[in-house]
C-alpha positions, 0 to 999 in steps of 0.5 A: 108651224109644228106644235111642240109636245109639252108632255112626254110618256115617261116610266116611273122608276121604283124610287119615283114610285116610292116618293110618290107613295110616301107623299100620298101617305103624308097627305092623307095623315096630315089631312086626318090630323087637321080634320081632328084638330078642327073638330076638337076646336069646334067642340071646345068652342062650343062646350068649353065655356059651359064646362068651365062654369061647371068646373068652377061651380064644383070647385066653390062647393 
C-alpha cells in the first residue's frame, strides 16, 4: 500500500501572507494586554487593602 501524502508544499499568495501577519500582530498585542492585566490584578490584590485603609484614615482626618 502506498502511503498518502498528508502535506503538500504550497506557496502563499500575498493575501494569505497578510492574513498571517495580521494574526501574528493580534496575538502579540493580545498577549501584551493580558500580561499587563494580570500584573495590574496582582498589584491591586497585594497592595489594595493597605491602600484603602490608608485612604480611609486620610478621609477621617
